[in-house]
N, CA, C, O and the ligand as a Tripos MOL2 file, in Angstrom:
@<TRIPOS>MOLECULE
protein
  293   291    74     0     0
PROTEIN
NO_CHARGES

@<TRIPOS>ATOM
      1 N         -52.8500   30.7590  101.9990 N.3       1 MET1
      2 CA        -51.8230   31.0250  100.8490 C.3       1 MET1
      3 C         -51.2840   32.3560  100.9320 C.2       1 MET1
      4 O         -50.0900   32.4760  100.6560 O.2       1 MET1
      5 N         -51.9700   33.4270  101.2780 N.am      2 SER2
      6 CA        -51.3720   34.8210  101.0030 C.3       2 SER2
      7 C         -50.3550   34.8600  102.3430 C.2       2 SER2
      8 O         -49.3640   35.5900  102.3480 O.2       2 SER2
      9 N         -50.6830   34.0530  103.4040 N.am      3 ASP3
     10 CA        -49.6890   34.1110  104.4900 C.3       3 ASP3
     11 C         -48.3130   33.6660  104.0990 C.2       3 ASP3
     12 O         -47.3090   34.2020  104.5680 O.2       3 ASP3
     13 N         -48.2740   32.6580  103.2160 N.am      4 ALA4
     14 CA        -46.9500   32.0030  102.9450 C.3       4 ALA4
     15 C         -46.2310   33.1060  102.0240 C.2       4 ALA4
     16 O         -45.0060   33.2180  102.0640 O.2       4 ALA4
     17 N         -47.0480   33.9480  101.1620 N.am      5 ALA5
     18 CA        -46.4600   34.6750  100.3140 C.3       5 ALA5
     19 C         -45.9440   36.0320  101.0380 C.2       5 ALA5
     20 O         -45.0090   36.6900  100.5820 O.2       5 ALA5
     21 N         -46.6000   36.3540  102.1260 N.am      6 ASP6
     22 CA        -46.3500   37.3210  102.8560 C.3       6 ASP6
     23 C         -44.9560   36.8550  103.6810 C.2       6 ASP6
     24 O         -44.0070   37.6380  103.7250 O.2       6 ASP6
     25 N         -44.9000   35.7780  104.2120 N.am      7 ASP7
     26 CA        -43.6190   35.4080  104.9650 C.3       7 ASP7
     27 C         -42.3740   35.4270  103.8630 C.2       7 ASP7
     28 O         -41.2460   35.8190  104.1650 O.2       7 ASP7
     29 N         -42.7580   34.9230  102.4730 N.am      8 ALA8
     30 CA        -41.6360   34.8120  101.7060 C.3       8 ALA8
     31 C         -41.1050   36.4330  101.2670 C.2       8 ALA8
     32 O         -39.9480   36.7490  100.9890 O.2       8 ALA8
     33 N         -42.0630   37.1480  101.2910 N.am      9 GLN9
     34 CA        -41.7730   38.4830  101.0560 C.3       9 GLN9
     35 C         -40.9000   39.2460  102.2090 C.2       9 GLN9
     36 O         -39.9130   39.9440  101.9790 O.2       9 GLN9
     37 N         -41.4680   38.9680  103.5210 N.am     10 ASP10
     38 CA        -40.6040   39.3830  104.6590 C.3      10 ASP10
     39 C         -39.1750   38.6630  104.6220 C.2      10 ASP10
     40 O         -38.1830   39.2930  104.9890 O.2      10 ASP10
     41 N         -39.0740   37.3590  104.1840 N.am     11 PHE11
     42 CA        -37.9220   36.9100  104.3290 C.3      11 PHE11
     43 C         -36.9120   37.6300  103.2700 C.2      11 PHE11
     44 O         -35.7680   37.9740  103.5640 O.2      11 PHE11
     45 N         -37.4770   37.7890  102.0780 N.am     12 GLU12
     46 CA        -36.6390   38.4270  100.8030 C.3      12 GLU12
     47 C         -36.3210   39.8300  101.5140 C.2      12 GLU12
     48 O         -35.1780   40.2570  101.3510 O.2      12 GLU12
     49 N         -37.0500   40.4530  102.1440 N.am     13 THR13
     50 CA        -36.7890   41.8700  102.2820 C.3      13 THR13
     51 C         -35.8130   41.9570  103.7380 C.2      13 THR13
     52 O         -34.9550   42.8350  103.8250 O.2      13 THR13
     53 N         -35.9820   41.2000  104.5900 N.am     14 ASN14
     54 CA        -34.7670   40.8420  105.5360 C.3      14 ASN14
     55 C         -33.5800   40.5880  104.9860 C.2      14 ASN14
     56 O         -32.6030   41.2920  105.2410 O.2      14 ASN14
     57 N         -33.5330   39.6310  104.2320 N.am     15 ARG15
     58 CA        -32.3240   39.5100  103.5480 C.3      15 ARG15
     59 C         -31.5750   40.3630  102.7410 C.2      15 ARG15
     60 O         -30.3490   40.3210  102.6380 O.2      15 ARG15
     61 N         -32.3670   41.1830  102.1340 N.am     16 ARG16
     62 CA        -31.9220   42.2910  101.4100 C.3      16 ARG16
     63 C         -31.2820   43.2310  102.3030 C.2      16 ARG16
     64 O         -30.2230   43.7690  101.9780 O.2      16 ARG16
     65 N         -31.8130   43.4490  103.3300 N.am     17 ALA17
     66 CA        -31.4280   44.6850  104.2370 C.3      17 ALA17
     67 C         -30.3850   43.9920  104.9660 C.2      17 ALA17
     68 O         -29.6680   44.7500  105.6190 O.2      17 ALA17
     69 N         -30.0990   42.7360  105.0350 N.am     18 ALA18
     70 CA        -28.9740   42.1980  105.6340 C.3      18 ALA18
     71 C         -27.8230   42.4160  104.6550 C.2      18 ALA18
     72 O         -26.7180   42.7540  105.0820 O.2      18 ALA18
     73 N         -28.0400   42.2410  103.4280 N.am     19 ALA19
     74 CA        -27.0500   42.2720  102.3850 C.3      19 ALA19
     75 C         -26.5690   43.5290  102.3580 C.2      19 ALA19
     76 O         -25.3530   43.7090  102.3020 O.2      19 ALA19
     77 N         -27.4510   44.5740  102.3930 N.am     20 LEU20
     78 CA        -27.3450   46.0160  102.2340 C.3      20 LEU20
     79 C         -26.4590   46.4950  103.4930 C.2      20 LEU20
     80 O         -25.5140   47.2740  103.3660 O.2      20 LEU20
     81 N         -26.8830   45.9240  104.7630 N.am     21 ALA21
     82 CA        -25.8000   46.4580  105.9140 C.3      21 ALA21
     83 C         -24.3590   45.6990  105.7320 C.2      21 ALA21
     84 O         -23.3770   46.2480  106.2310 O.2      21 ALA21
     85 N         -24.2090   44.5500  105.0890 N.am     22 ASP22
     86 CA        -22.7770   44.0170  104.8630 C.3      22 ASP22
     87 C         -22.2790   44.9920  103.9470 C.2      22 ASP22
     88 O         -21.1850   45.4930  104.2090 O.2      22 ASP22
     89 N         -22.9430   45.3830  102.8250 N.am     23 ALA23
     90 CA        -22.2420   46.2060  101.9350 C.3      23 ALA23
     91 C         -21.7070   47.4350  102.4080 C.2      23 ALA23
     92 O         -20.7150   47.9590  101.9020 O.2      23 ALA23
     93 N         -22.4980   48.0240  103.6060 N.am     24 ALA24
     94 CA        -22.2340   49.2160  104.0660 C.3      24 ALA24
     95 C         -20.9790   48.9820  104.8570 C.2      24 ALA24
     96 O         -20.0680   49.8100  104.8740 O.2      24 ALA24
     97 N         -20.9400   47.7960  105.5400 N.am     25 VAL25
     98 CA        -19.7370   47.7740  106.4010 C.3      25 VAL25
     99 C         -18.4780   47.6810  105.4870 C.2      25 VAL25
    100 O         -17.4660   48.3750  105.5820 O.2      25 VAL25
    101 N         -18.7350   46.6700  104.5620 N.am     26 SER26
    102 CA        -17.3630   46.3730  103.7860 C.3      26 SER26
    103 C         -16.9130   47.5340  102.8080 C.2      26 SER26
    104 O         -15.8850   47.5060  102.1320 O.2      26 SER26
    105 N         -17.8060   48.5200  102.8370 N.am     27 GLU27
    106 CA        -17.1980   49.7140  102.0520 C.3      27 GLU27
    107 C         -17.5600   50.9220  102.7910 C.2      27 GLU27
    108 O         -18.6130   51.5200  102.5670 O.2      27 GLU27
    109 N         -16.6110   51.3340  103.7660 N.am     28 PRO28
    110 CA        -16.9860   52.4870  104.6580 C.3      28 PRO28
    111 C         -16.9680   53.8010  103.9450 C.2      28 PRO28
    112 O         -16.6330   53.8230  102.7610 O.2      28 PRO28
    113 N         -17.2720   54.7970  104.5140 N.am     29 GLY29
    114 CA        -16.9350   56.1250  103.7510 C.3      29 GLY29
    115 C         -18.3690   56.8790  103.6030 C.2      29 GLY29
    116 O         -19.4330   56.2630  103.5330 O.2      29 GLY29
    117 N         -18.2690   58.0940  103.5710 N.am     30 PRO30
    118 CA        -19.5630   58.9610  103.8440 C.3      30 PRO30
    119 C         -20.2260   58.7960  102.6070 C.2      30 PRO30
    120 O         -19.5130   58.5810  101.6270 O.2      30 PRO30
    121 N         -21.4640   58.8550  102.4600 N.am     31 GLY31
    122 CA        -22.4800   58.8520  101.4200 C.3      31 GLY31
    123 C         -22.6410   60.3590  100.9800 C.2      31 GLY31
    124 O         -22.2310   61.3030  101.6560 O.2      31 GLY31
    125 N         -23.2420   60.4650   99.8500 N.am     32 PRO32
    126 CA        -23.5350   61.8110   99.3250 C.3      32 PRO32
    127 C         -24.3380   62.5310  100.2050 C.2      32 PRO32
    128 O         -25.1530   61.9120  100.8890 O.2      32 PRO32
    129 N         -24.2300   63.8340  100.3050 N.am     33 ILE33
    130 CA        -25.0950   64.8340  100.9830 C.3      33 ILE33
    131 C         -26.3810   65.0530  100.0590 C.2      33 ILE33
    132 O         -26.2380   65.3260   98.8670 O.2      33 ILE33
    133 N         -27.5610   64.9320  100.6100 N.am     34 PHE34
    134 CA        -28.6600   65.0410   99.8330 C.3      34 PHE34
    135 C         -29.3850   66.4230  100.1130 C.2      34 PHE34
    136 O         -29.8810   66.6050  101.2250 O.2      34 PHE34
    137 N         -29.4590   67.3670   99.1690 N.am     35 ILE35
    138 CA        -30.0010   68.6000   99.3210 C.3      35 ILE35
    139 C         -31.1250   68.6440   98.1990 C.2      35 ILE35
    140 O         -30.8820   68.6080   96.9920 O.2      35 ILE35
    141 N         -32.4910   68.7340   98.8110 N.am     36 ASP36
    142 CA        -33.6150   68.6930   97.7080 C.3      36 ASP36
    143 C         -33.6000   67.4740   96.9770 C.2      36 ASP36
    144 O         -33.9720   67.5020   95.8030 O.2      36 ASP36
    145 N         -33.1920   66.3080   97.5410 N.am     37 GLY37
    146 CA        -33.2660   65.1310   96.9840 C.3      37 GLY37
    147 C         -32.1450   64.8850   95.8850 C.2      37 GLY37
    148 O         -32.1150   63.9080   95.1360 O.2      37 GLY37
    149 N         -31.2560   65.8960   95.9080 N.am     38 VAL38
    150 CA        -30.1810   65.6910   94.8430 C.3      38 VAL38
    151 C         -28.9810   65.5360   95.4920 C.2      38 VAL38
    152 O         -28.5920   66.3460   96.3340 O.2      38 VAL38
    153 N         -28.2190   64.3330   95.0920 N.am     39 ALA39
    154 CA        -26.8580   64.0100   95.6000 C.3      39 ALA39
    155 C         -25.9590   65.0390   95.3480 C.2      39 ALA39
    156 O         -25.7810   65.5340   94.2350 O.2      39 ALA39
    157 N         -25.2790   65.4280   96.5670 N.am     40 HIS40
    158 CA        -24.0290   66.1890   96.1390 C.3      40 HIS40
    159 C         -22.9240   65.6200   96.9610 C.2      40 HIS40
    160 O         -23.0850   65.0400   98.0350 O.2      40 HIS40
    161 N         -21.4980   65.8900   96.2100 N.am     41 CYS41
    162 CA        -20.5280   65.4670   96.9420 C.3      41 CYS41
    163 C         -20.1010   65.5980   98.2110 C.2      41 CYS41
    164 O         -20.2830   66.7420   98.6260 O.2      41 CYS41
    165 N         -19.6150   64.8880   98.9670 N.am     42 ALA42
    166 CA        -19.5260   64.9120  100.3950 C.3      42 ALA42
    167 C         -18.4510   65.7850  100.8350 C.2      42 ALA42
    168 O         -18.3990   66.2390  101.9780 O.2      42 ALA42
    169 N         -17.5510   66.0310   99.8850 N.am     43 GLU43
    170 CA        -16.2410   66.9990   99.9080 C.3      43 GLU43
    171 C         -16.3530   68.3190   99.4980 C.2      43 GLU43
    172 O         -15.8900   69.2430  100.1670 O.2      43 GLU43
    173 N         -17.0120   68.4930   98.3030 N.am     44 CYS44
    174 CA        -16.9460   69.8980   97.6300 C.3      44 CYS44
    175 C         -18.2770   70.2900   97.5570 C.2      44 CYS44
    176 O         -18.5270   71.4680   97.3000 O.2      44 CYS44
    177 N         -19.2610   69.4050   97.7610 N.am     45 GLU45
    178 CA        -20.6940   69.7810   97.5320 C.3      45 GLU45
    179 C         -21.1710   69.8980   96.2040 C.2      45 GLU45
    180 O         -22.2520   70.4470   95.9920 O.2      45 GLU45
    181 N         -20.5240   69.4710   95.3490 N.am     46 ALA46
    182 CA        -20.7360   69.8030   93.8090 C.3      46 ALA46
    183 C         -21.7610   68.6400   93.5760 C.2      46 ALA46
    184 O         -21.7850   67.6350   94.2860 O.2      46 ALA46
    185 N         -22.6140   68.8660   92.5100 N.am     47 VAL47
    186 CA        -23.8150   67.8050   92.2840 C.3      47 VAL47
    187 C         -23.0710   66.6160   91.6850 C.2      47 VAL47
    188 O         -22.1060   66.6550   90.9210 O.2      47 VAL47
    189 N         -23.7040   65.5490   92.1790 N.am     48 ILE48
    190 CA        -22.9920   64.2080   91.6880 C.3      48 ILE48
    191 C         -23.9650   63.8750   90.5810 C.2      48 ILE48
    192 O         -25.1620   63.7120   90.8220 O.2      48 ILE48
    193 N         -23.4070   63.7640   89.2580 N.am     49 PRO49
    194 CA        -24.3040   63.4820   88.1800 C.3      49 PRO49
    195 C         -24.8560   62.1670   88.5090 C.2      49 PRO49
    196 O         -24.2550   61.3530   89.2090 O.2      49 PRO49
    197 N         -26.2180   61.9390   87.9020 N.am     50 GLU50
    198 CA        -27.1100   60.7090   88.1940 C.3      50 GLU50
    199 C         -26.3250   59.6340   87.4060 C.2      50 GLU50
    200 O         -26.3940   58.4940   87.8660 O.2      50 GLU50
    201 N         -25.6260   59.8130   86.3440 N.am     51 ALA51
    202 CA        -25.1620   58.8100   85.7560 C.3      51 ALA51
    203 C         -24.0180   57.9340   86.6210 C.2      51 ALA51
    204 O         -23.9570   56.7090   86.5120 O.2      51 ALA51
    205 N         -23.1740   58.6530   87.4390 N.am     52 ARG52
    206 CA        -22.2010   58.2120   88.2580 C.3      52 ARG52
    207 C         -22.9440   57.3990   89.4930 C.2      52 ARG52
    208 O         -22.5730   56.3060   89.9220 O.2      52 ARG52
    209 N         -24.1050   58.1900   89.9860 N.am     53 LEU53
    210 CA        -24.7630   57.4570   91.0400 C.3      53 LEU53
    211 C         -25.3780   56.0680   90.6090 C.2      53 LEU53
    212 O         -25.4910   55.1140   91.3790 O.2      53 LEU53
    213 N         -25.7300   56.0700   89.3920 N.am     54 LYS54
    214 CA        -26.4960   54.5780   88.7110 C.3      54 LYS54
    215 C         -25.0090   53.8660   88.8750 C.2      54 LYS54
    216 O         -24.8830   53.0000   89.7410 O.2      54 LYS54
    217 N         -23.9300   54.2170   88.0760 N.am     55 ALA55
    218 CA        -22.8300   53.1690   87.9920 C.3      55 ALA55
    219 C         -22.1920   52.9940   89.5490 C.2      55 ALA55
    220 O         -21.6870   51.9040   89.8170 O.2      55 ALA55
    221 N         -22.2070   53.9070   90.4340 N.am     56 LEU56
    222 CA        -21.6670   53.4230   91.6120 C.3      56 LEU56
    223 C         -22.7890   53.7760   92.7910 C.2      56 LEU56
    224 O         -22.6970   54.8090   93.4540 O.2      56 LEU56
    225 N         -23.6740   52.9740   92.9470 N.am     57 PRO57
    226 CA        -24.8670   53.4150   93.9980 C.3      57 PRO57
    227 C         -24.1700   53.7300   95.5790 C.2      57 PRO57
    228 O         -23.3180   53.0140   96.1030 O.2      57 PRO57
    229 N         -24.6350   54.7140   96.0520 N.am     58 GLY58
    230 CA        -24.2500   55.2840   97.3890 C.3      58 GLY58
    231 C         -22.9270   56.0180   97.3000 C.2      58 GLY58
    232 O         -22.3510   56.3700   98.3290 O.2      58 GLY58
    233 N         -22.4190   56.2640   96.0680 N.am     59 VAL59
    234 CA        -21.0510   57.1100   96.2030 C.3      59 VAL59
    235 C         -21.2870   58.2150   96.7790 C.2      59 VAL59
    236 O         -22.4120   58.7030   96.8930 O.2      59 VAL59
    237 N         -20.2530   58.7040   97.1890 N.am     60 GLY60
    238 CA        -20.3220   60.0260   98.2610 C.3      60 GLY60
    239 C         -19.6610   61.0840   97.5500 C.2      60 GLY60
    240 O         -19.9500   62.2630   97.7530 O.2      60 GLY60
    241 N         -18.6940   60.6790   96.6370 N.am     61 LEU61
    242 CA        -17.9480   61.8410   96.1330 C.3      61 LEU61
    243 C         -18.0900   62.2070   94.5460 C.2      61 LEU61
    244 O         -18.3300   61.3240   93.7220 O.2      61 LEU61
    245 N         -17.9450   63.4000   94.2310 N.am     62 CYS62
    246 CA        -17.8520   63.6520   92.7630 C.3      62 CYS62
    247 C         -16.7250   63.0490   92.0710 C.2      62 CYS62
    248 O         -15.7840   62.6000   92.7250 O.2      62 CYS62
    249 N         -16.7410   63.0010   90.8400 N.am     63 VAL63
    250 CA        -15.4010   62.5250   90.0930 C.3      63 VAL63
    251 C         -14.4520   63.1270   90.4870 C.2      63 VAL63
    252 O         -13.6210   62.4010   91.0320 O.2      63 VAL63
    253 N         -14.1540   64.3990   90.4360 N.am     64 ALA64
    254 CA        -12.7810   65.0740   90.9930 C.3      64 ALA64
    255 C         -12.4040   64.8350   92.1740 C.2      64 ALA64
    256 O         -11.1840   64.7880   92.3340 O.2      64 ALA64
    257 N         -13.2050   64.6280   93.2690 N.am     65 CYS65
    258 CA        -12.8110   64.3430   94.5760 C.3      65 CYS65
    259 C         -12.4170   62.7970   94.6590 C.2      65 CYS65
    260 O         -11.4550   62.4060   95.3200 O.2      65 CYS65
    261 N         -13.1370   62.0730   94.0250 N.am     66 ALA66
    262 CA        -12.7180   60.5180   93.9270 C.3      66 ALA66
    263 C         -11.5410   60.3830   93.2710 C.2      66 ALA66
    264 O         -10.7990   59.4300   93.5110 O.2      66 ALA66
    265 N         -11.2650   61.2470   92.4430 N.am     67 GLU67
    266 CA         -9.8210   61.1130   91.6440 C.3      67 GLU67
    267 C          -8.7310   61.3470   92.6010 C.2      67 GLU67
    268 O          -7.8630   60.5480   92.9530 O.2      67 GLU67
    269 N          -8.9220   62.6580   92.9960 N.am     68 GLU68
    270 CA         -7.9710   63.1750   94.0140 C.3      68 GLU68
    271 C          -7.6660   62.1070   95.3410 C.2      68 GLU68
    272 O          -6.5570   61.9190   95.8420 O.2      68 GLU68
    273 N          -8.8160   61.5350   95.7180 N.am     69 ARG69
    274 CA         -8.6010   60.5160   96.8080 C.3      69 ARG69
    275 C          -7.6820   59.4540   96.3530 C.2      69 ARG69
    276 O          -6.6880   59.0650   96.9670 O.2      69 ARG69
    277 N          -8.0910   59.0470   95.2790 N.am     70 GLU70
    278 CA         -7.2920   57.9090   94.5550 C.3      70 GLU70
    279 C          -5.8670   58.0700   94.5090 C.2      70 GLU70
    280 O          -5.0810   57.1650   94.7890 O.2      70 GLU70
    281 N          -5.4500   59.5370   94.0580 N.am     71 SER71
    282 CA         -4.0250   59.6650   93.9220 C.3      71 SER71
    283 C          -3.3550   60.0490   95.1220 C.2      71 SER71
    284 O          -2.1920   60.4440   95.0340 O.2      71 SER71
    285 N          -3.9490   59.9850   96.2800 N.am     72 GLU72
    286 CA         -3.5700   60.1190   97.5580 C.3      72 GLU72
    287 C          -2.7690   58.7890   97.9960 C.2      72 GLU72
    288 O          -1.7000   58.7360   98.6040 O.2      72 GLU72
    289 N          -3.5490   57.7580   97.5380 N.am     73 ARG73
    290 CA         -3.0550   56.3860   97.9110 C.3      73 ARG73
    291 C          -1.5750   55.9740   97.5020 C.2      73 ARG73
    292 O          -1.1420   54.8590   97.7930 O.2      73 ARG73
    293 ZN        -16.2170   66.5470   95.0870 Zn       74 ZN74
@<TRIPOS>BOND
     1     1     2 1
     2     2     3 1
     3     3     4 2
     4     3     5 am
     5     5     6 1
     6     6     7 1
     7     7     8 2
     8     7     9 am
     9     9    10 1
    10    10    11 1
    11    11    12 2
    12    11    13 am
    13    13    14 1
    14    14    15 1
    15    15    16 2
    16    15    17 am
    17    17    18 1
    18    18    19 1
    19    19    20 2
    20    19    21 am
    21    21    22 1
    22    22    23 1
    23    23    24 2
    24    23    25 am
    25    25    26 1
    26    26    27 1
    27    27    28 2
    28    27    29 am
    29    29    30 1
    30    30    31 1
    31    31    32 2
    32    31    33 am
    33    33    34 1
    34    34    35 1
    35    35    36 2
    36    35    37 am
    37    37    38 1
    38    38    39 1
    39    39    40 2
    40    39    41 am
    41    41    42 1
    42    42    43 1
    43    43    44 2
    44    43    45 am
    45    45    46 1
    46    46    47 1
    47    47    48 2
    48    47    49 am
    49    49    50 1
    50    50    51 1
    51    51    52 2
    52    51    53 am
    53    53    54 1
    54    54    55 1
    55    55    56 2
    56    55    57 am
    57    57    58 1
    58    58    59 1
    59    59    60 2
    60    59    61 am
    61    61    62 1
    62    62    63 1
    63    63    64 2
    64    63    65 am
    65    65    66 1
    66    66    67 1
    67    67    68 2
    68    67    69 am
    69    69    70 1
    70    70    71 1
    71    71    72 2
    72    71    73 am
    73    73    74 1
    74    74    75 1
    75    75    76 2
    76    75    77 am
    77    77    78 1
    78    78    79 1
    79    79    80 2
    80    79    81 am
    81    81    82 1
    82    82    83 1
    83    83    84 2
    84    83    85 am
    85    85    86 1
    86    86    87 1
    87    87    88 2
    88    87    89 am
    89    89    90 1
    90    90    91 1
    91    91    92 2
    92    91    93 am
    93    93    94 1
    94    94    95 1
    95    95    96 2
    96    95    97 am
    97    97    98 1
    98    98    99 1
    99    99   100 2
   100    99   101 am
   101   101   102 1
   102   102   103 1
   103   103   104 2
   104   103   105 am
   105   105   106 1
   106   106   107 1
   107   107   108 2
   108   107   109 am
   109   109   110 1
   110   110   111 1
   111   111   112 2
   112   111   113 am
   113   113   114 1
   114   114   115 1
   115   115   116 2
   116   115   117 am
   117   117   118 1
   118   118   119 1
   119   119   120 2
   120   119   121 am
   121   121   122 1
   122   122   123 1
   123   123   124 2
   124   123   125 am
   125   125   126 1
   126   126   127 1
   127   127   128 2
   128   127   129 am
   129   129   130 1
   130   130   131 1
   131   131   132 2
   132   131   133 am
   133   133   134 1
   134   134   135 1
   135   135   136 2
   136   135   137 am
   137   137   138 1
   138   138   139 1
   139   139   140 2
   140   139   141 am
   141   141   142 1
   142   142   143 1
   143   143   144 2
   144   143   145 am
   145   145   146 1
   146   146   147 1
   147   147   148 2
   148   147   149 am
   149   149   150 1
   150   150   151 1
   151   151   152 2
   152   151   153 am
   153   153   154 1
   154   154   155 1
   155   155   156 2
   156   155   157 am
   157   157   158 1
   158   158   159 1
   159   159   160 2
   160   159   161 am
   161   161   162 1
   162   162   163 1
   163   163   164 2
   164   163   165 am
   165   165   166 1
   166   166   167 1
   167   167   168 2
   168   167   169 am
   169   169   170 1
   170   170   171 1
   171   171   172 2
   172   171   173 am
   173   173   174 1
   174   174   175 1
   175   175   176 2
   176   175   177 am
   177   177   178 1
   178   178   179 1
   179   179   180 2
   180   179   181 am
   181   181   182 1
   182   182   183 1
   183   183   184 2
   184   183   185 am
   185   185   186 1
   186   186   187 1
   187   187   188 2
   188   187   189 am
   189   189   190 1
   190   190   191 1
   191   191   192 2
   192   191   193 am
   193   193   194 1
   194   194   195 1
   195   195   196 2
   196   195   197 am
   197   197   198 1
   198   198   199 1
   199   199   200 2
   200   199   201 am
   201   201   202 1
   202   202   203 1
   203   203   204 2
   204   203   205 am
   205   205   206 1
   206   206   207 1
   207   207   208 2
   208   207   209 am
   209   209   210 1
   210   210   211 1
   211   211   212 2
   212   211   213 am
   213   213   214 1
   214   214   215 1
   215   215   216 2
   216   215   217 am
   217   217   218 1
   218   218   219 1
   219   219   220 2
   220   219   221 am
   221   221   222 1
   222   222   223 1
   223   223   224 2
   224   223   225 am
   225   225   226 1
   226   226   227 1
   227   227   228 2
   228   227   229 am
   229   229   230 1
   230   230   231 1
   231   231   232 2
   232   231   233 am
   233   233   234 1
   234   234   235 1
   235   235   236 2
   236   235   237 am
   237   237   238 1
   238   238   239 1
   239   239   240 2
   240   239   241 am
   241   241   242 1
   242   242   243 1
   243   243   244 2
   244   243   245 am
   245   245   246 1
   246   246   247 1
   247   247   248 2
   248   247   249 am
   249   249   250 1
   250   250   251 1
   251   251   252 2
   252   251   253 am
   253   253   254 1
   254   254   255 1
   255   255   256 2
   256   255   257 am
   257   257   258 1
   258   258   259 1
   259   259   260 2
   260   259   261 am
   261   261   262 1
   262   262   263 1
   263   263   264 2
   264   263   265 am
   265   265   266 1
   266   266   267 1
   267   267   268 2
   268   267   269 am
   269   269   270 1
   270   270   271 1
   271   271   272 2
   272   271   273 am
   273   273   274 1
   274   274   275 1
   275   275   276 2
   276   275   277 am
   277   277   278 1
   278   278   279 1
   279   279   280 2
   280   279   281 am
   281   281   282 1
   282   282   283 1
   283   283   284 2
   284   283   285 am
   285   285   286 1
   286   286   287 1
   287   287   288 2
   288   287   289 am
   289   289   290 1
   290   290   291 1
   291   291   292 2
@<TRIPOS>SUBSTRUCTURE
     1 MET1         2 RESIDUE 1 A MET
     2 SER2         6 RESIDUE 1 A SER
     3 ASP3        10 RESIDUE 1 A ASP
     4 ALA4        14 RESIDUE 1 A ALA
     5 ALA5        18 RESIDUE 1 A ALA
     6 ASP6        22 RESIDUE 1 A ASP
     7 ASP7        26 RESIDUE 1 A ASP
     8 ALA8        30 RESIDUE 1 A ALA
     9 GLN9        34 RESIDUE 1 A GLN
    10 ASP10       38 RESIDUE 1 A ASP
    11 PHE11       42 RESIDUE 1 A PHE
    12 GLU12       46 RESIDUE 1 A GLU
    13 THR13       50 RESIDUE 1 A THR
    14 ASN14       54 RESIDUE 1 A ASN
    15 ARG15       58 RESIDUE 1 A ARG
    16 ARG16       62 RESIDUE 1 A ARG
    17 ALA17       66 RESIDUE 1 A ALA
    18 ALA18       70 RESIDUE 1 A ALA
    19 ALA19       74 RESIDUE 1 A ALA
    20 LEU20       78 RESIDUE 1 A LEU
    21 ALA21       82 RESIDUE 1 A ALA
    22 ASP22       86 RESIDUE 1 A ASP
    23 ALA23       90 RESIDUE 1 A ALA
    24 ALA24       94 RESIDUE 1 A ALA
    25 VAL25       98 RESIDUE 1 A VAL
    26 SER26      102 RESIDUE 1 A SER
    27 GLU27      106 RESIDUE 1 A GLU
    28 PRO28      110 RESIDUE 1 A PRO
    29 GLY29      114 RESIDUE 1 A GLY
    30 PRO30      118 RESIDUE 1 A PRO
    31 GLY31      122 RESIDUE 1 A GLY
    32 PRO32      126 RESIDUE 1 A PRO
    33 ILE33      130 RESIDUE 1 A ILE
    34 PHE34      134 RESIDUE 1 A PHE
    35 ILE35      138 RESIDUE 1 A ILE
    36 ASP36      142 RESIDUE 1 A ASP
    37 GLY37      146 RESIDUE 1 A GLY
    38 VAL38      150 RESIDUE 1 A VAL
    39 ALA39      154 RESIDUE 1 A ALA
    40 HIS40      158 RESIDUE 1 A HIS
    41 CYS41      162 RESIDUE 1 A CYS
    42 ALA42      166 RESIDUE 1 A ALA
    43 GLU43      170 RESIDUE 1 A GLU
    44 CYS44      174 RESIDUE 1 A CYS
    45 GLU45      178 RESIDUE 1 A GLU
    46 ALA46      182 RESIDUE 1 A ALA
    47 VAL47      186 RESIDUE 1 A VAL
    48 ILE48      190 RESIDUE 1 A ILE
    49 PRO49      194 RESIDUE 1 A PRO
    50 GLU50      198 RESIDUE 1 A GLU
    51 ALA51      202 RESIDUE 1 A ALA
    52 ARG52      206 RESIDUE 1 A ARG
    53 LEU53      210 RESIDUE 1 A LEU
    54 LYS54      214 RESIDUE 1 A LYS
    55 ALA55      218 RESIDUE 1 A ALA
    56 LEU56      222 RESIDUE 1 A LEU
    57 PRO57      226 RESIDUE 1 A PRO
    58 GLY58      230 RESIDUE 1 A GLY
    59 VAL59      234 RESIDUE 1 A VAL
    60 GLY60      238 RESIDUE 1 A GLY
    61 LEU61      242 RESIDUE 1 A LEU
    62 CYS62      246 RESIDUE 1 A CYS
    63 VAL63      250 RESIDUE 1 A VAL
    64 ALA64      254 RESIDUE 1 A ALA
    65 CYS65      258 RESIDUE 1 A CYS
    66 ALA66      262 RESIDUE 1 A ALA
    67 GLU67      266 RESIDUE 1 A GLU
    68 GLU68      270 RESIDUE 1 A GLU
    69 ARG69      274 RESIDUE 1 A ARG
    70 GLU70      278 RESIDUE 1 A GLU
    71 SER71      282 RESIDUE 1 A SER
    72 GLU72      286 RESIDUE 1 A GLU
    73 ARG73      290 RESIDUE 1 A ARG
    74 ZN74       293 GROUP 0 **** ****
């Protein structure tokens, strides 16, 4: 019985990893720079607020740089 549970867990883990890999491909761009476990903007190295990281997991830019990039389009 525990084997079946382990298999299910492996399946779930693999599927999640695949989904994350897909997400990484569909949304290219640099992630944040981590300094002492704190995420910093990949452009200006400002600290990215935790609220922003929670709202946009994996975001690599601070608000100012993201807005600048948006306005360039
Ligand atoms: Zn920045």
